[in-house]
C-alpha positions, 0 to 999 in steps of 0.5 A: 976366801982366806983363812982368816975370813973362814975362821971369823965366819966359823966363830960367828956361826959358833956365837949365833948357835949359842945364842940360838940355844940360849933363846930356845932354853929361855923360851922353855923355862918361860913356857914351864913357868907359864904352865907350872900350875897345870903340871901341879894339878897333874901331879896328884893323879900321876902319883896315884898312877905310880903308886897303885898302877906301876909299883905293884908290877914288882909283885908280878914275880909272885906268878913265877914263885911258890910264894910264901907270905911269911917270907915277904915280897922281898924275901927268899921265895922258891921259883917255879917258872911257868907252873902256875900257868900250867896248873890253869889248864887243869884247874876247873874253876878257871874255865868255868870263870873264864866262860862266865866272864866272856859271856857276860862281858860280850853280852853287856858290850854288844847290847850296851852299844845297841841300847845306847845308840837306839836311845840316843837316836830316839833322844835326838828325834825329840824336838822339845829342848826342855824335855830332851834335856830331862830325858838325858838327865834321867838316863845319865843319873844311874852312872853316878851311883856306886854298885854298893848302893845299887846292890842294896836297891836290887836286893830289895827290889828282886827279893823273892818274898817281898820284892817289887818285881815279884810282887808284880809277878805274883799279882799276875798269877805267877810264881816268885822267881829268885833272881839272885839265887837261881843260875837260870836268872842270874846271868841275865840279871847281871846283864840287865842291871848293868845295862840300866846303870851304864847305857846312860853314859854311852847315850850322851856320847853317841848323841853328841856325835849325832848333834854334830852331824851336818844338818844339810845332809838331812835336808838334802836326803828329805829333798830326795825323798828319804823318810825318817828311817832311811835318813837314820839309817843311811846319815845318822848310823854311818856318821856315828860309826867312828865314835861307835868304834872308839867305844868298842875298842875301849870296852873290848880292853876290859872284856876280862874284867866283867865288872867286879864291883857288880858281881861281888855285891850280887852274887853268892856261892849258889850262883858260882856256876853262871856268876863267878868270873875271873875277878871273883876268882882272883879275889877268893884265891888270893885274899880268901885262900892266901894263894897269891901265886895262883891269883897273880898268874890268873891276873897276868893272864887276864892282863896279857889277853886284854892287851891282845884284845885291844890290839885286834879291836883297834885293827878292826876299827881301823880297817872297817871304820877307817878310825885312827887313834894315834 
């Protein structure tokens, strides 16, 4: 091949490459214009995420400062390193709140999965479509109610003087129980009321997974002589195990939150021993006592531990349920 032919071939390749790049750029612009309405719809939540989740990360530096509010976030503050994290080791309220958080969260997650799966299986066995939809709606409705509303309802229902529950207890010959003011009952009250509100959402998720199971599996098991319980145990439960693993991963990520809305609206100083959790402790230290450095240190500790727990939960879900998110 002569030098002229080589030069011509290279020039032709360059022109072809430029045309190819131009075509790809045109295709990208066309796709962007076509998807512009969807990008516009995504903009508000992205802005909210930026304003309320990412910009506040700048304030994490308060965990390493002796923060004085009068000097402001951008003012001259004294850096103290890991002092506040070391202080947590001798701060008794922290360990009490941490223990309460773990007990409440683990109880809610474990019992929540058990109750939701059980109810989903029971609903799936209802053959009347109208009745099945009515039950689904009934168990799902509490999910839409805020804890501010529900707290008022439960305070009235559980009142030791004229509450519906205590009226029933007294009619049976028992003594009134102060569910929201007695440490012996407050923790169980939090768990039961949270289950009542939240299990409906998980039930619908598990029910959708059950509906998607191939009916031929049940038919084959019936032909082989399996009874209803055996079909549930050997077909239904293994089939929904991946979605149970996913819901567990999502739940364990918030294990150190312990539902602040619920606890804050139902607890009182009388039940701090069993009801005070990390979020309510952060609220009191930061907004009531104005010790922003200590409250930020507790919040950062909680976030880091939650990240580790998510990783552990995902590893276990992948290892034992063969489930992958990514």
